[in-house]
N, C-alpha and C positions, 0 to 999 in steps of 0.2 A: 576256716583256721582250723574248727574243731576235727574236721576229717583230715586234718593236713596230721593234727597233734595224733589222732588216733595209729596215724599212720606209724610217725617218727617214736623212736625209742626216747625214756623219760631219761631228763639229765641226769640223773643220778646214775645211769647205766655208765658200764666204760666208754670210753672213746671208742670212735669206729673209725675204721681202717679204709679206704680209698673205696675199696672194692664193697663194701657193706653200704656204703654213700651212694655210689651207683646204684646200686640192688635199691635201694628207698628210693631216688630221683627215678629208676623206672616204673619201679609201682606207684607212683604218683601220679607219671604220666600216663601208666594204663587207665587209672582212677579217671584224669582228664577226660583219654579220651571215649569210654563208655558214658560218661556224662554226653560230653559235645558231640558225641553222632549219637546220642539213644533211637533217635529217629529215623534212623538210617534201617533201608534192608540191607541184608546180605552180600545181596546181589548187587547192590548201590556202593557195597565199599567190601567186597569178597576178603573175608583174614584178616584185615584192620585191628581188631577190638583183637587178636590176636595175640598182635607184634610185639606188644612191650611185656604181655607175660609170660610168653616165652624169651621174650629176649632177659626177665629177670630168673628165669628158670639157666640158661647159660652161665650169668654173673655168679648163680649159685655153685653150678657144679667146676669153675673156674677158684672157688673158694680155698686158698689153701685150710689144712684139717683146723688149725690152732684157732681161728677164727670161729670158729665154731663150737669154742669154750666161751665165746659171748656170748653173755644171754640178749643183748639187743640185737645183734646177728643174728639168736635164731629166731628170734621174734618176727625179724624181716624174710627167715627162711620160710616162716610157718605162714607165713602171706605169701610169701609164693605161689610155693603152691598149692596152696588154697582159692586162689587167684586163677589161677591155671584148668584150675581141675572146673572151676564154674564156669570158665570162658568156652570149654570143651564141650562143656553139658551143654550150653547154648545154643551153642551155634552147631552141638550133634556129632561133633569132628573128634576124631583118634587123639587118644592121649599122643603126647610128645612118645618117644620110647624109650626116652630115659627117666620118667617123670615118677613113674614107682618104683626103679633102682631107687631113686634120690630119696627119696622118703622113707624105705629100707634102709639106706644107710645117715638118712640124719636121725633113723629111732634112736641109734644107737647113746644120740647127745639129748632127745629130747623124751621128756616120761612127763605130758599132762594130761589131762580127761580134754582137752581140742584136738591136742594129736590122733589122738584116738579115735574121736569122733571126723578127724580131717578122712585116716582109713576108710571107714563106713561110708563115707560120701565118695573116696575110690571107686570102692565094689558096687553102690548105685548107680552113679552117673556112666559107670563102666557099663550098666546093663542099660541105662538109657539111651545110651549112644548105640549099642549093636543092636536093639531094636530094633531104632527108630534110623538102622542103615541094612535093615535086612540081615543080617551075620546072625542072627539069635532068635528061636522059633519063640510063641507064647507059651506054649509047654514047660521049655526051658527056664525062663522065666519067669513064671509061677513058681515053681520052685524053687530057685532063688529069692523072688523077693519074700517065702515063709520062711527058707534059711534065716536072711538075712533079720526079717521081722524080730525074730527070736535071739539074735545077735547082740542088736540094737538095746532092747528091753535090757537085758540082761547087764550090757555096757553105762544103760542108766540107770540101774538098778545099784551100780556098785558107786557110785557119787556118794559124799559125804551126806550124812543125816541134817548137816546145818543148810544143808543146799535149799530143802526142802520148805515151801511155802505154808504160812500157816491163812486161814478163811479169817476175813471182815465182811461181817452184815453190814448191810447199807442200803439206804431210802432211795439214796443217789440214781437218778434215774440215766445213770454213765457206764450201770452198773446191770451187766447182764443176772436175769433172776433173783436179782439183788443181794446181791454177793460178788466178794473180787480177792484173789489170793496175791498177800503178801511176801515178796522174795526181799534176801538182806541185803540187793544194789540188782542193777539192773544186768548186770553182765554175767551171773546168776540164771536170771529170768531167760535173759536171750539163751547161755548154755541149755539150760535144759527145752527150750524150746527149737533149739535145732535137730534135738531129737528126736519132739514128737515132730517136727516138721518131714525129718526123715519114715518115720514109723506112719503119719496121715497117709505122706503118698503111696508106699508098698502098700498099707492097708486097702485105700482106694483100691489099686490095682487091681488084688485079688478077690475085691469085693467086688469087683464086674466083670471078674473074668469067672465068680464061682456064684455069685448071690447067695453069699453065705447071711445069715441074721445074725451072728454074733460076730462076725468082721462090722456089719453097717453097726450096730452096738460100738464097738470100739472105736469106729471115724467117731461116732458121733461125743462117745465122751472126750478124745484126743480134740473136735473141735472145742467145745466148752473148755475145758480146761488151756488152750489157750488161748483162748479168747476172755477167759478170767485171769491173765496177768496183765491185760492191758489197760485195765483203770489204777491199777498204780502210779505210771508215770504221766498219766491226762486230769484224773481228780484233782483241783484244787486243793482239797482238804487230806489227800491222799499219802502226800510228801510233804515237809518244809517248806523245799526248794520247788515245788510246781507251783507255775506262774499263769497268769491270762492277760498277756496270748502269752504261749509258748515260749522259754525261755533254749536256748541257741544249741543246750543240750537237749533240752527233752525233743526237741525239731529232730537231733541226732537218733533219740530212741523211739519216738515214735518212726523214721526213715526205715529200723531193724524189724521192722513187727509188717509193716507195709506186706511184703510177701508170706508170713505166714497170715495175714488175716483176709487174702485175697485166695490162698490155698484153703483155707475154710469156708468160703462163698460156693467155692469150688465143688467139695464134699459132700456140707452139710445137709441136709433134705429138709431141715426144720427152718421155716420160709421165716420165725419169726427172730434165729439168730442170726436169719442171713438180712433182715431190715434191723435189727440191733449192729452189724458189723456197717451195714452201709453208712447208721446216721453217726457212728463212733467215727467215720473216715468223714466225714460231712463239717463236725466237730473237729475235726485235727485243722482238717484243713482252714476254717474259718479261724484256730486260732498258731498260722503258721505254716502249714507241713503242706506245701504247692504240691507233692506228689499226691499226697491222700484223695485231692479231688480231683487229678487224673483216675484215678483207679476207681473212684466213685461214680466215676463217668464211664469207665470199661463196662461196672459191673449194672449200671442203667441201660446200657445199650445190646444189642440183639448180637452184638458178637463177643465171644466168650475166648479169648489167647488160654492158650496152654502157660504150664507156670511160668515156661521157660521163656514163651515170648513176653509174658508180660518181664521177665527179666533183663531184655537184651531192649524192649522201649523207655524204664526206667535206669537203666544200670544198679539193678538191688544183689546184682548178681558177686556186687563189687559190695556194694554197701553192706551188703551181710557177711563180706570179711573182715569187720574191723573193729 
């Protein structure tokens, strides 16, 4: 029900048309597919996990222009674009030919930080797909990565100062290095972390190709910043609404940080940080976040899947879009 409410526009929004209701239904079916078939390999269900994502784009293209003035419909349109981008990235398949055109067209109606963030996703995921499919060489990918890193940082710095967290010192073992960051709300933390995840992925890629010490320091700083956002949603004393075991909302919030935490374990070279992440995941698992135990098992196993493989295993590329 928490998941459905995150996809469903609020009751105060203008009433939806049949087309918008169909779009919402297809997005819910997409979510179900990715969760129900999370353990299937692509060869076992070729193309299955993109059927509804691409179907949502078809509905979106057919909507009358007037419906794009409806905030509820625009919310669903944003969800549709993002889900399709991440679905294609997870399967390393080319974007539908009309995806970028739709994004540019909808930009006339949507002006938000999240919409600009999706534009960065398009650029980065497209490079990932082209490299995986042999359509782009590493030298060109490195050039694009450096450009994107600067663009993403500039976009992040444009965000309102009210979004900036403040640091809180604590003696709790659940906080790494005796502190954590406090954000106005979880949506703000999640939005900022999405920029950091992109920067972390790009920085790690650049470091792998160049061995730059400066970039390696950037990687570790990004890891620490992402991890400092987690205690606020899990420590009982951090927020009045935090409970043990976790509430349904806390479980959803924790689900949204699983992929960032996995990226952090993949890229940090600090064994103490890696141990803290593993401890945090087990703490989450003991308090109701079942996927956290799955991730902890992966980290402790000799297998080290790529982040896109992790997305496919748990359907996180849908959860990250909520």
